[in-house]
Structure formats: structure tokens, C-alpha cells
N, C-alpha and C positions, 0 to 999 in steps of 0.2 A: 137653685137648680140651673144647670147651664142651658142655654137656650134651646138646644136640641131636645130637652126633656119637656119643653113647653108644646111641642107639636102634638095635636092631640093623637094623630095616627102616624106611625113610621114604620119601616122596616127594620128588623132587629136581627142580628146573627144570634143563634141559640144553642146553648150548651146544656143538654140533659145529663144530669148526674144522679146516680142512685143514692139514696139516703141523705141527700143535701137539699136543704131549704135555706135560701138566702133571705134575709130580712133588710129592710130599709135601715141604713146607718150602722151595719155590722159588717165587720171584716171577713173575707174568705179568701185564704191562701190557696193556691193551687199549682200542681206540677204538670205542665203540659207536654205529653208525650207522643198522642196519636198524631199521625201525619195531617190528618183532616183539620185538627184542631190547632197544629202548629201553623197551617194555612190561615186559619180563621184569626188567630192571634196577629200574625204579621199583617193581616188586612186591617184589623180593627187600630191596630198601634199607628197606622199611617192615617186614620180618621179621627173619631171622637173617643176612642179606648174604651167604648162601651158595647156590651153584649148581654143577652139575657141568660140568667141561670133558671132552669126548669127541673124539678124532681122527676125523675124517670121512674115509672111504674112498671116492675117486672111482670107482675100479674097480668095487667092489659097490654103490655108490651109497646107502651107509648108514653112520652112526658106529659105531665099536667098541663092545663090550659092556662094557668095563672103562675107567675113566677116574678123574680124580681131582677131589676136591672142591675149589673155589675159593671163598675169603673175600674180599670187598672190604674193603680196609683204608683206601684212599684214593678219593675221586672227585672230579671237576670237571665241572660241567655247562656244557655249550657252547650256542651257538646252536641253534635246531631241535631242542631237547632231546636233542642228541648228548652223548656222555659220554666222557671219559677216566678210566679206572679202574685202579686198581693192586690185583691181588689177590694172595692168597698160598696156596700148594697146601696142602691138609688131608689128609684121609684119602681112599684110594683105595676106589673102589666098582665093584660089578657091578650093570648094569641087569637086572632080573628081568623087567620088561614096561613096556610103555609105557602110562600112564594117559590121557594127552592128547597130541595131535599139533598142534593149533592153539591160539593163535597161534604157540606156540613148544612144544617137546617137554616133556614132563614124565614122568618114570619113577618106578617103583618100584624102590628101588635097595638092596642089601645092603652094608654095610662089609666090606671084606678087609684082613686084615694078613699079614706074613710068619709063617711058622711059627717056633716057637722054633728056635734053631740047636742042632744036635747036637754042635757042636764050637767050640773057640775061634777066633772069626773076625779076631783082632787082625793075626796074621801075613798073612793074605789081604789085609786092608785096608791094611797097610802095604807089601806087594808093589804095590797098585794106586797107592798115593800115590807110590811111588818110580817107577813107570811114568810117572805124570803129569808128574813132574818132568823125567823123561829127553825125554819128548814135547816139553815147554816149552822146555827148553835146546837140542834139536836145532832145535826151529822157530826160536828167536832168532838161533841160528848161521847158519842157512839164509836167512833174511830180513834178517839184519843189523840186527835191530830189538831194543829192550830189551822183552823178554815176561817177565812174572812171574806166577806163581800167586797168586790172592787170599790174605791172611792168614788169613781166616776160613774155610777148607774143614773140614767137619766130620770128626771123627776117630773118632765112632762108626760101625762098620761099616755098619749099615743107612742111616743118614744120608748116609754117604759114597757108598753105591752110587746113592742118589737124586741127589746132586750130580752124579756123574760122567754119569749117564745124561741128565740135563737140560742137559748141556754137550756133548754129541754133536750136531754139526750137519749138516743134510742128510740125515739118515737116520731119518725119523719111524717107518718100519715097525720098525726096529731098536729104537728108543724104546719103541715100543709093546708089544713082547715083553717088554722089561725090566720096564716097568710092570706088566705081568700077571703077572711071576713072582711066587711067593709064598715064596721061598727066598732068603734074603740071600746065602749062599754061590754058589749057582748065578748071581746077578746079577752078584756080584762077579768070579766066574771068568769070565763072558762078556766082562765089562769089561776084564778083564786080557787076554783073547784079542785084543780090538780095540786096545787100547793097544800092545799087543806088535807088532801088524801094523803099525800106524801109526809105531811107534818104529823099527822095522827099515827100514821104507819110508824115513823122514826120514833114517836113517844112511846108507843107501845113496846118496840124493840128495846128502848132505853130503859124502861120499867122492869122487863124481863132481865136484862143485864145487871141492873142495880140488885133485883132480887136475888139472883144466883151469886153474886158476889159478895 
């Protein structure tokens, strides 16, 4: 991490987004068009290129308290000062308080990390990876499409847990829960439950398809 990430508490510009949960090590492309966020991007591009992504809760009408720092790694300026940017997830953080609300939110945040594991997590990580392969294989069979997992899936347990969480679709609240966990084993175990349920559902549908074909 860059030196700015090693500071225990710092101010961070914040970008609440509906249905978006960013995880460490994962890319996030964004189109910046709102005036306040154009101001924010111009400001951070002159500093360390980092800002915080928070899931916006439309029910509570407020952002989550735990998010992930994003670093701008590429950007393209468009007409009217709009931008296309590509960011990469860095460290997770917890918002301690808001120091400014206008023109965009700025919070005082503390970095958070997973607790050191109490056991060897490789077997659990291997189980999750096998479940991923099962889900992809069954999905390919069911849809009669050629679906393959990327070659660069992380093999380290914590990084794998972030990768799996970031690739769950349409379940932002579940992703947020996984983001907030500070126990890699608990995150992998929850992902194993989700993938097992998905695999069983796909297997049942595949049996039905084979039966009626």
C-alpha cells in the first residue's frame, strides 16, 4: 500500500453508490457526470487519486458505514468535464464521522483489516474454488454456452474471498455483509453456503432439463 494507506485515521472523499459494493483488489469503472462528483474527481486527481466507495441504502436513505477505498488508475476527460475513470479497490474503511457534507461528503475514516486466521484456510479456499467450478460447469450445461472461469482467480484465501464476493450479482446487501466481515474464514464459509445453494439449484434444473429432453 502507498504511504497514505498506512495512516490509521484520515479524511477521505466519499462516493455513495446504489447497488455497488467495491472490494480490495477489484476493478470498478465509473462514469462521472454529476457536478459535485466532477469537482471531487478534479480535486483527488491533484492529490493521491483516492476516494471512498460506499453502498447507498435507499431504505435508510443513507450510505453504509463500511466501504472500500478506490484508487483512480486511468481516466478520460469527456465534454462538459464529465469523465470515464477506472478504479481499483484498495483498503476497507469504517466512517467514524462526517467532516463535510457539501458539495460532496468527506469523512474521517479508519482502515480495517481481517483478523489473523486461527487455522489453515487453504482447505476452505479450495472447497470454495471447487464450488465455483461446479457452478460454472452446471451453468454452461444448462445454457449450452461455453462458460469458463478466468485464469487469474486468486488462490490466497483472503484475496479469493474478495474475488468471490465481488462476483455475486444482484445481492448488494449480501455483498455489504461480506465486506464488513473481518474474519476471512467466516467470509469464505458464507460464500461456500451461497455457492452450494446455487450449485444445488442448478443441478436440479439440469436434471429436469435432461429428463424432459
